[in-house]
ZALO-212386 format. One record per residue (C-alpha): residue in three letters; x, y negated, z. Coordinates in pm, whole numbers, plus 50000, padded with zeros to 5 digits. Example, Ala and Ser with C-alpha at 12.3 -4.5 7.8 and 13.67 -1.06 7.14 Angstrom:
BEGIN
ala512305045050780;ser513675010650714;
% end
This chain:
BEGIN
unk583240509483742;unk580460530683900;unk581530556384161;unk580230585684363;unk578990562484638;unk576550546184395;unk575500580784275;unk574770591584633;unk572650560584686;unk570590569184375;unk570260605184496;unk568830592884827;unk566730562984719;unk565390575484384;unk565270613384418;unk564750615484795;unk567620639284880;unk570170632185151;unk573070651084998;unk574220668684684;unk574100706684667;unk577050728984585;unk579170715284301;unk576710687384209;unk578840660184371;unk582010670784184;unk580140673483853;unk578490639283895;unk581810623683997;unk583510638583687;unk580890625083445;unk580460591283620;unk584220585983584;unk583940592083207;unk585250627683176;unk583720657382993;unk582220687183176;unk580940722183102;unk578430733083367;unk577170768383427;unk574630767283705;unk571750791183781;unk568200780783704;unk566900760783997;unk570420750184095;unk569830713484009;unk571490710083667;unk569350680583557;unk570590657983839;unk574130663183706;unk573330641783400;unk570330621483522;unk572210603983803;unk575300595383590;unk572920581783322;unk571370558583580;unk574620545683733;unk576710542883416;unk576100513283182;unk574010521582874;unk571520548982801;unk572080586182866;unk571200606982557;unk569890641482650;unk569820666282360;unk567330693682435;unk565440719782227;unk562450717982461;unk560130695282263;unk556980707682436;unk558430699082778;unk560000665082715;unk556770647182801;unk556600663983144;unk560280657783215;unk559950621083123;unk556700617783323;unk558470631983628;unk561310606883595;unk558930577783547;unk557060587983864;unk560410582784041;unk560810548483884;unk563470559383634;unk563290542783292;unk563050573483067;unk561700581282720;unk561850607282444;unk561940609882065;unk560510640381893;unk557960650081631;unk555030647381875;unk555180608981878;unk552840588381663;unk554380560981448;unk553180534581697;unk554670553881993;unk557910558581803;unk558070521281729;unk557500512982096;unk560280537182200;unk562670520981950;unk561860486682091;unk562600497982447;unk565790515282337;unk567180485482144;unk566270461882429;unk568290482582675;unk565250491582884;unk565960528982904;unk568270548183140;unk567580581982974;unk566450592382628;unk565530628582551;unk565880638682187;unk565510671081991;unk568680683781812;unk567060682681466;unk566150645781519;unk569590637781659;unk571390650281348;unk569500626681114;unk571620598580965;unk569210571381081;unk569460583481443;unk573240583481439;unk573330548781284;unk571030536581561;unk573230551981832;unk576250534781674;unk574690501481779;unk573860511182140;unk575860512382463;unk575710549582550;unk576280561682906;unk576790598382817;unk575660627182598;unk574090656882780;unk573710688982578;unk571120709382766;unk570690747082705;unk574210746282557;unk574210783982495;unk571970776382194;unk575140766882005;unk576410802882014;unk575760821481689;unk576250854481872;unk574050844182164;unk570490854382245;unk568940820282179;unk570810805081883;unk569530771981737;unk571090762181401;unk570580724881470;unk573000727381762;unk575900732781520;unk575650696181413;unk576560685281767;unk580260689681689;unk580010654281546;unk579760639681897;unk583480642081967;unk584420627581626;unk581900599081621;unk581780589581991;unk585180599982130;unk584980576582431;unk581500586982549;unk581560614882812;unk579810647382720;unk578300672482961;unk577170706482832;unk574890726483061;unk573490761783065;unk572310787983311;unk573220817083085;unk576570823582920;unk579000852482936;unk582720846282877;unk582440849282496;unk579530824682481;unk581420799982703;unk584390801182467;unk582080794482173;unk580450764682349;unk583900749682411;unk584980755282050;unk581820742981876;unk581320712482100;unk585050704182110;unk585110705482491;unk588690717882520;unk589520690082767;unk586330694482971;unk586410704583332;unk584570737483387;unk582100741583672;unk580910777383713;unk578830775684028;unk577790811984051;unk575020832783899;unk573400845784215;unk569750838284291;unk569430855084633;unk565740846384669;unk564820867684365;unk564190904484431;unk565160925484127;unk563110957084074;unk563050980883777;unk560791011183770;unk559991038983525;unk557111032183287;unk554311057083356;unk550971039483321;unk552161003683267;unk548810985883290;unk547861003283614;unk551360997483752;unk551080960483665;unk547640957783822;unk548840974484144;unk551880951484157;unk549820919584109;unk547050928684352;unk549390942184618;unk552050915184610;unk551130884684403;unk547400878784420;unk546760841984341;unk550380834784249;unk551690818583932;unk553860840683713;unk555100849683365;unk554720883683198;unk557040890082901;unk556190913482610;unk558070920182285;unk555160915882042;unk552530889081986;unk549800915481972;unk550780929382312;unk550720894582473;unk547160889182343;unk545920923382454;unk547560921182797;unk546190886182863;unk542670897182760;unk542860927782984;unk544100907483284;unk541220883183236;unk538840912783255;unk540510922383585;unk539800887783727;unk543140870383671;unk543580835983516;unk545820848483233;unk546750830782908;unk548700843182601;unk551630823482457;unk553480831782135;unk554630815581810;unk551540827681623;unk549230804781820;unk548610769281697;unk550820741981844;unk547740727082015;unk546820760182177;unk550380766582295;unk550570731882445;unk547170736082613;unk548190769282770;unk551530755082879;unk549870724883039;unk547430746983230;unk550340768183357;unk552240737183472;unk549310718383624;unk547040744983774;unk547640769484059;unk547740807084010;unk547890807783629;unk549640837483466;unk551170833583118;unk551660864982909;unk554330855782657;unk557000864782411;unk560430850082480;unk559250818282302;unk557870806882639;unk559650793882942;unk562940778082840;unk563340746483044;unk560150752283243;unk560510731383558;unk557600746983749;unk559190754284087;unk556590778284232;unk556650806783978;unk556480836184218;unk557040865183979;unk558450874383640;unk557340907083481;unk558900924883184;unk556560950183025;unk559180956182754;unk562930958782780;unk564890926682701;unk567620929882439;unk570420917282665;unk571360908383021;unk571590871882914;unk567930872582813;unk566950891483128;unk568870867883355;unk567480836583192;unk563890849183190;unk563950861783550;unk565620829083652;unk562340810983587;unk561020825383913;unk561530809284252;unk563170776884146;unk562030762584481;unk564260787184666;unk561320806384813;unk561060844484770;unk560160856384420;unk560080889684235;unk561590900583903;unk559740932883823;unk560200954183513;unk558850987283385;unk560841005383120;unk560821039582958;unk562211061582687;unk560241044982407;unk561731010982501;unk565231025182457;unk564381041882127;unk562591011181989;unk565470987382065;unk568101011881935;unk566121014881610;unk565680977181575;unk569380971881632;unk570620998481390;unk568180986281124;unk569010949181160;unk570360928680868;unk573350915181061;unk576950923180970;unk578950949981153;unk580470925381401;unk577020912781495;unk575670948281533;unk578640958281749;unk578090928781986;unk574360936082000;unk575050972482088;unk577400961782367;unk574730938382505;unk572010964782487;unk574280990382656;unk574810965782944;unk571040960682973;unk570400998282976;unk573181002383230;unk571400978683467;unk568190998983431;unk569821032683506;unk572301021583772;unk572101037684115;unk574091010584294;unk573160974084365;unk571500957384065;unk572490922184172;unk576160932484192;unk575990946583837;unk574210915683706;unk576770892083858;unk579680913883743;unk578440910883383;unk578960873283406;unk582420877883557;unk581450872383919;unk582410894184214;unk579690903684460;unk579230925684769;unk578430962484719;unk574900957184851;unk572680926384830;unk569850939985046;unk567230924984812;unk566960947484507;unk565160980584474;unk568311001984472;unk569490985884797;unk566060987284964;unk565211022284844;unk568371039584712;unk567541064284433;unk568821099984471;unk571001114884198;unk571421150684081;unk573951170583882;unk572361169383540;unk575271184883352;unk573471217283264;unk570241199183171;unk572251175082954;unk573991204082778;unk570631220582707;unk569151187982573;unk572171180382355;unk572321216182225;unk568621214882137;unk569171182981936;unk571991200281746;unk570221233781691;unk567101217181548;unk569071196881294;unk569501162881466;unk566361148081310;unk563521152681562;unk562101130281831;unk561891135782205;unk558361150082220;unk559241177681973;unk562551185682145;unk560781189582481;unk558321213782320;unk561271234882195;unk563001234282533;unk559731243582706;unk559151273082472;unk555891259882329;unk554891279582018;unk553141250781844;unk552201251881477;unk554951226981393;unk557651246681577;unk556581279081412;unk556531263181065;unk560071250281119;unk561231283881254;unk562551267881571;unk561111295081794;unk564191314481679;unk566871288781784;unk568941296782093;unk567581266682284;unk563921276982248;unk562411280582598;unk565671275382792;unk564331244482968;unk561221257683145;unk562651248383489;unk561911211183422;unk558501196483344;unk557741171883063;unk558321140083269;unk561651153583399;unk562841161083046;unk561741126382934;unk563931112183212;unk566881133483098;unk566551122482736;unk566021085982836;unk569241085783034;unk571211104082763;unk570081078382504;unk570651049282745;unk574191061082819;unk575061066382454;unk575291104682440;unk572461104382185;unk571821080081901;unk568481070681744;unk568041072981367;unk566051041781268;unk565181057580931;unk563541089181072;unk560951075981317;unk563021080781631;unk564941112281545;unk567881118281781;unk571441127581685;unk574641135281878;unk577311108581922;unk581031114481974;unk580431108582345;unk578411141182362;unk581341163682270;unk583081165882611;unk579721172682783;unk578921201682547;unk582441215582594;unk582091214582973;unk584861188683006;unk582601161883159;unk579901163183426;unk576761141683413;unk575131126883725;unk571551116583652;unk569251093183837;unk566211110083989;unk563071090983899;unk561221080984214;unk557881064184271;unk558231027084340;unk557651016084698;unk556060982084757;unk558540956084875;unk555940931284995;unk557550930585339;unk560620913685189;unk558500882685131;unk557980876585501;unk560110845085490;unk557710829085242;unk556310800885454;unk553320796785224;unk552210832485310;unk552930832885686;unk551360802985864;unk549410797486182;unk545730788786117;unk546160751786204;unk549260749485982;unk547360766485701;unk544570740085722;unk547100711685696;unk548920729685412;unk545700733085212;unk544730696685280;unk548120684385158;unk547890706084846;unk544400692984772;unk545660657184809;unk548550665084573;unk546190680484319;unk543930649684318;unk546890626084277;unk548310647883996;unk545020646183809;unk544820608283855;unk548370603583724;unk548040630983458;unk551150650083572;unk551750685383708;unk551290687784090;unk554980695184151;unk555860661383998;unk554110645384297;unk555880667784553;unk557310703184543;unk555820730184766;unk559020728984973;unk558410691985049;unk554810699085156;unk556030727785373;unk558490704185544;unk555590680285607;unk553670708685773;unk556640718085991;unk557960683286079;unk554610664186089;unk555920629185991;unk553560602486129;unk555080570985980;unk556940559685667;unk560380562385823;unk559780598485929;unk558280606985589;unk561270591985408;unk563560615685601;unk561930646085435;unk563710661485137;unk562070651684811;unk560600618884938;unk562380588584788;unk561460551784799;unk559430553784477;unk557260582584591;unk556930568184939;unk555440535984804;unk553200554384555;unk551890583184763;unk553170579785118;unk550020564885274;unk547770592585134;unk549860620585283;unk550480602385613;unk546720597085651;unk546070634485616;unk548840643985860;unk547680618386118;unk544060629686089;unk545160665786133;unk547160657186445;unk544120639886597;unk541970670586528;unk544520693186697;unk544610670487003;
% end
């Protein structure tokens, strides 16, 4: 029977790491011993090792069920570079390639097989698996099984058959994103009632969370990129396909290597853009949420949201694609009143049943709450997933630059009264005109120059009133009528404010201050000149090897491994093997190339 000692030997000799991180050892031990597990671990926390190592040490083949068809090739390539016998089955294989994979599988020459859920559920696949010794089943991105979740995949529902058909094969379900309700649904639908739960924490301390008011979003984005992330790889998320195209085109005109990615592009074009992002330095992808799930690129330095995500699960998962290497990264978002109105309209006008709409409203309210909060954003984000955190993290915008608040009770009463007096059917721009006492043609034709709220708001300017309305909508005092082009109406929550029974503290919009200084610990940005020369030489060597082997550069070595080479200067194989990320397989394949560069550099310095 395999044990944890064998697993630790594989970790060291194959993957090049001296010890497991966090709960990895307990998870691996659980699965190696044949028990089921449910794993919630943040992106970059090392989830894949939790099923890869047990698949290698247990007899038979580990079956990994994953929705990430476009990334299976890269994942398998990375494992093969380590000497692991891995393969995949999905619709991208030719008939000859599929036949070859079947031959290897039946001959017992695979340790890991990646398969898409729609292929797994086919009768022929299940009949084949019936004849094989199976080490384990790993269900990656397990939150996709939740029908109320943000990333539901119908094919995942067929995975309930695993417990019935293969009761003695251990199952491990893994995700980085699941609130308590989604966890319960994963357990129910995958029959994991007897599984041990490993919730390793949702904090990503290296990511700096920043949310700022949307004023001139393109100029704000340009300032952010040029000031803080020039030459870095990153992902920019937009809600619509059209906006991804237009933003990518505009960034190209500004001198950035930017590519669009959305479901409307051909499969070939999406794959080409994805490959460039994975294999080249400094590429920015402008995408809808269709991009990024399962992306293993470790050096994504920033995630930008130009539109508001629908839920904190989406936001957490998308921002989690930054800084997987543990180095400083930024999650930056601009949001404004129109974002709130647009999402409220989309939600109220959706075709879902009332239960679905209620859950969606709760999720959107939590997302809006994060945007308008005046306390630590990281604390609020972790609390949403049921995790306690300190009052201040010291690495989000509200901790670094606390926003002032003001007593907005009177302004709120004026705004709410204006909505009521004008018939609860007009949008924000019109309401601000009434409050400001503007005698426009439209106001005069409606007779609203005669309502009691006409001109009572001249003490605030247009942007201040927009902030007031944004916060009243975000906090649920005002609803948005999806049938009347953004008309606002009062909710029950507005009553105590209008009666003077409740005060309203509002966030004062402030201009964002650059937080570039927080990235001072980024070793790639703060090197001595001689270290910088070695760093660039090692990266160039990695790039050449990656091109020769047709894999992304990080498959050769992560940035963190190259940085350790710069700091520790290994001069022989034994010293190189002691560096994290250098195992026996990579030592024999690439060791001499990197040692030659380091030795030459040391001679130059002398």
